[in-house]
C-alpha positions as CSV (number, residue, x, y, z in Angstrom):
1,M,20.0,-45.8,4.9
2,L,22.2,-45.5,1.8
3,K,19.1,-45.4,-0.4
4,Y,17.7,-42.6,1.7
5,F,21.0,-40.7,1.5
6,C,21.1,-41.0,-2.3
7,Y,17.5,-39.9,-2.6
8,T,18.2,-36.8,-0.4
9,A,21.3,-35.9,-2.3
10,F,19.5,-36.2,-5.6
11,L,16.6,-34.1,-4.4
12,T,19.0,-31.4,-3.1
13,F,20.9,-31.4,-6.5
14,F,17.6,-31.2,-8.4
15,I,16.3,-28.2,-6.3
16,S,19.7,-26.4,-6.7
17,V,19.6,-26.8,-10.5
18,F,15.9,-25.8,-10.6
19,Y,16.5,-22.6,-8.8
20,N,19.7,-21.6,-10.5
21,Y,19.5,-22.7,-14.1
22,S,18.3,-19.9,-16.3
23,Y,16.0,-22.2,-18.2
24,F,13.7,-22.2,-15.2
25,D,13.7,-18.5,-14.6
26,Y,10.2,-18.0,-16.1
27,I,8.8,-20.9,-14.1
28,K,10.3,-19.5,-10.9
29,K,8.8,-16.1,-11.5
30,Y,5.4,-17.7,-12.3
31,I,5.4,-19.8,-9.1
32,Y,6.7,-17.0,-6.9
33,Y,4.2,-14.4,-8.3
34,N,1.2,-16.6,-8.2
35,K,2.0,-18.0,-4.7
36,N,2.3,-14.5,-3.3
37,N,-0.2,-12.5,-5.3
38,S,-2.5,-14.9,-7.2
39,K,-2.8,-12.2,-9.8
40,K,-1.8,-11.9,-13.5
41,L,1.0,-9.7,-14.9
42,F,-0.2,-7.7,-17.9
43,S,2.0,-6.1,-20.6
44,P,0.7,-2.7,-21.9
45,E,-0.1,-4.4,-25.3
46,E,-2.1,-7.2,-23.6
47,L,-4.0,-4.8,-21.4
48,R,-5.1,-2.8,-24.5
49,S,-7.0,-5.8,-25.8
50,Y,-9.3,-5.8,-22.7
51,N,-11.5,-3.0,-24.1
52,G,-14.9,-4.8,-24.4
53,E,-14.4,-5.4,-28.2
54,I,-11.2,-7.3,-28.8
55,K,-11.9,-9.1,-25.6
56,Q,-15.3,-8.9,-24.0
57,E,-13.9,-7.9,-20.6
58,I,-13.2,-4.3,-19.8
59,Y,-10.0,-3.6,-17.8
60,L,-8.3,-0.5,-16.7
61,A,-5.2,0.2,-14.6
62,L,-4.6,2.7,-11.8
63,L,-1.2,3.1,-10.2
64,G,-0.2,-0.1,-12.0
65,N,-3.1,-2.1,-10.4
66,V,-5.4,-3.7,-13.0
67,F,-9.2,-3.9,-12.3
68,D,-12.0,-5.6,-14.1
69,V,-14.7,-2.9,-14.6
70,T,-16.9,-4.9,-17.0
71,K,-19.9,-4.6,-14.6
72,G,-19.6,-0.9,-15.1
73,A,-19.9,-1.1,-18.9
74,Q,-22.5,1.7,-18.9
75,H,-19.6,4.0,-17.8
76,Y,-16.6,2.4,-19.3
77,G,-17.9,0.8,-22.6
78,S,-17.2,2.1,-26.1
79,G,-18.6,5.7,-26.5
80,Q,-19.1,6.1,-22.7
81,T,-17.6,8.9,-20.6
82,Y,-14.9,6.9,-18.9
83,N,-13.9,4.8,-21.8
84,V,-10.7,6.9,-22.1
85,F,-9.4,5.0,-19.0
86,V,-10.0,1.5,-20.5
87,G,-7.1,-0.7,-21.5
88,R,-4.3,1.4,-20.0
89,D,-3.0,3.3,-17.0
90,A,-4.3,6.9,-17.1
91,S,-3.6,7.6,-13.4
92,R,-2.8,11.3,-13.9
93,N,-6.0,11.9,-15.8
94,F,-8.1,10.9,-12.8
95,I,-6.8,14.1,-11.3
96,D,-6.4,16.6,-14.2
97,G,-9.6,15.7,-16.0
98,K,-8.0,15.7,-19.4
99,F,-9.7,13.0,-21.5
100,N,-8.1,13.5,-24.9
101,D,-5.8,10.7,-26.1
102,E,-2.8,13.0,-26.5
103,D,-3.1,14.0,-22.8
104,I,-3.3,10.4,-21.4
105,S,-0.5,9.8,-18.9
106,D,0.4,7.4,-16.1
107,D,3.1,9.8,-14.7
108,I,1.9,11.4,-11.5
109,I,5.2,12.9,-10.3
110,G,4.5,16.6,-9.7
111,L,1.1,16.2,-8.2
112,D,0.6,18.1,-4.9
113,D,-0.4,16.4,-1.7
114,K,-4.1,16.9,-2.1
115,E,-4.0,15.5,-5.6
116,L,-2.0,12.4,-4.5
117,L,-4.5,11.8,-1.7
118,S,-7.4,12.1,-4.2
119,L,-5.7,9.6,-6.4
120,D,-5.2,7.2,-3.5
121,K,-9.0,7.5,-2.7
122,W,-9.7,6.5,-6.3
123,L,-7.5,3.5,-5.8
124,K,-9.4,2.5,-2.7
125,F,-12.7,3.0,-4.5
126,Y,-11.7,0.6,-7.3
127,K,-10.4,-2.0,-4.8
128,K,-13.8,-1.8,-3.0
129,E,-16.1,-1.7,-6.1
130,Y,-14.3,-3.8,-8.6
131,K,-12.2,-7.0,-8.8
132,K,-8.4,-6.6,-9.0
133,V,-7.2,-9.0,-11.6
134,G,-3.5,-8.2,-11.8
135,L,-0.6,-5.8,-12.2
136,L,0.6,-3.8,-15.2
137,I,4.2,-4.1,-16.2
138,G,5.6,-0.6,-16.6
139,K,6.1,2.4,-14.5
140,H,4.9,0.9,-11.2
141,Y,5.7,-2.8,-11.5
142,D,8.5,-4.8,-13.2
143,D,8.1,-8.1,-14.9
144,N,8.4,-9.9,-11.6
145,G,5.4,-8.1,-10.2
146,S,7.7,-6.1,-7.8
147,L,7.5,-2.4,-7.3
148,T,9.9,-0.4,-9.5
149,Q,11.9,2.5,-8.1
150,Y,9.3,4.8,-9.6
151,G,6.5,2.8,-7.9
152,K,8.3,3.0,-4.6
153,E,8.8,6.7,-4.9
154,V,5.1,7.2,-5.6
155,R,4.1,5.2,-2.6
156,S,6.5,7.2,-0.5
157,L,5.0,10.5,-1.8
158,I,1.5,9.3,-0.9
159,K,2.6,8.3,2.6
160,K,4.2,11.7,3.1
161,A,1.0,13.3,1.8
162,Y,-1.0,11.5,4.5
163,K,1.5,12.6,7.1
164,A,1.2,16.2,5.9
165,Q,-2.6,16.0,6.0
166,G,-2.4,14.8,9.6
167,I,-0.2,17.8,10.5
168,E,-2.6,20.1,8.6
169,D,-5.7,18.6,10.4
170,A,-4.0,19.0,13.7
171,L,-3.2,22.7,13.0
172,K,-6.8,23.3,11.9
173,K,-8.0,21.7,15.1
174,K,-5.7,23.9,17.2
175,Y,-6.2,27.0,15.1
176,P,-9.7,26.6,13.5
177,P,-10.6,28.4,10.2
178,C,-12.8,31.5,10.6
179,N,-16.3,31.8,9.2
180,I,-16.3,34.0,6.1
181,E,-19.0,35.8,4.2
182,Y,-19.2,38.6,1.6
183,D,-21.6,41.5,1.3
184,A,-21.6,43.7,-1.8
185,I,-21.8,46.9,0.3
186,K,-19.9,46.0,3.5
187,G,-17.4,43.7,1.9
188,S,-15.8,40.7,3.5
189,R,-16.5,39.7,7.0
190,V,-14.6,37.1,9.1
191,W,-15.8,35.9,12.5
192,C,-15.3,33.2,15.1
193,S,-17.8,31.0,16.9
194,N,-17.4,27.8,19.0
195,R,-18.1,25.8,15.8
196,S,-16.3,27.9,13.1
197,G,-14.3,25.8,10.6
198,G,-16.4,22.8,11.6
199,I,-14.4,22.4,14.7
200,E,-16.6,22.2,17.8
201,R,-14.9,23.5,21.0
202,D,-15.5,25.2,24.3
203,W,-13.8,28.5,23.3
204,I,-14.4,31.0,20.5
205,G,-11.2,32.9,19.8
206,V,-10.6,36.0,17.7
207,P,-9.9,36.3,14.0
208,R,-6.2,36.6,13.0
209,Q,-4.0,36.2,9.9
210,F,-2.4,32.8,10.4
211,Y,0.9,32.2,8.5
212,E,2.0,28.6,7.9
213,T,5.7,28.0,8.6
214,G,7.8,29.1,5.7
215,S,4.9,30.6,3.8
216,Q,4.2,34.1,2.7
217,S,0.4,33.5,2.5
218,Y,-2.0,33.3,5.3
219,R,-5.5,32.1,6.2
220,C,-8.0,33.4,8.7
221,A,-7.8,31.4,11.9
222,C,-9.6,31.7,15.3
223,I,-6.9,32.2,17.9
224,S,-7.4,31.5,21.6
225,K,-6.2,34.0,24.1
226,E,-3.4,31.7,25.2
227,D,-1.9,31.8,21.6
228,L,-2.3,35.6,20.9
229,N,1.5,36.1,21.2
230,L,2.5,33.5,18.6
231,G,5.1,34.8,16.1
232,N,3.2,33.6,13.0
233,I,-0.1,35.5,13.6
234,K,-1.0,39.0,12.7
235,E,-3.9,41.3,13.5
236,Y,-6.3,42.4,10.8
237,E,-6.3,46.2,10.2
238,N,-9.3,48.2,11.4
239,C,-10.4,45.3,13.6
240,Q,-10.7,45.7,17.3
241,L,-8.2,43.7,19.3
242,N,-10.6,41.4,21.1
243,S,-13.5,41.4,18.6
244,I,-14.8,38.0,17.4
245,S,-16.0,39.6,14.2
246,C,-14.2,41.8,11.7
247,Y,-15.2,43.6,8.5
248,L,-12.3,43.6,6.0
249,G,-13.9,45.8,3.3
250,N,-13.7,44.9,-0.3
251,V,-10.4,43.1,-0.3
């Protein structure tokens, strides 16, 4: 019994020292990270070496996630179109299309909702098509493999963008976009059908200027008779009140 007690006390003391003594900090990080992620942490300098030349593998980072794109060497290899993304995080350039070295940036603050959603689709594409091999220490992840404050903010913005898209989709379903065409002589024409805007429904509606909340701009929307008194819609000039088709002239 005494022997068991001594063994337990020693083990407890050893664990306490192991998890508190600074000498073991690196080991703790290594064990914690690999247990929870089974992925490698890359410094920016280390990632740069995975360019297909210094190291034969070709890696790139997107939103701090590192992917092995070696199998796509025909696109990412030296001299190829997307080689600009190799060995670094060029998240912003997936959206702005700027491929010059001086324009490369991993800063995506300032992108609008549609651009953020497009970037997230790129991330999903790489997760599906390529192997994720680790995380990049920098803007998005710290040296423990945890999200930085910047990384958390970016994820929050993307989440808000999806929420805004859901609201926008709901508005388009309730107030479908008009069909639009242009004629050099007659000018622009807007009209409604039971499939206009790609929204199939059992009603047609009439064309109206539809103003988003807090916006000075409008889009053409097909409005049902139940919603004709909404405060954020306006009739088109020279368009009959109940007409499903309106010529707007050369506007």
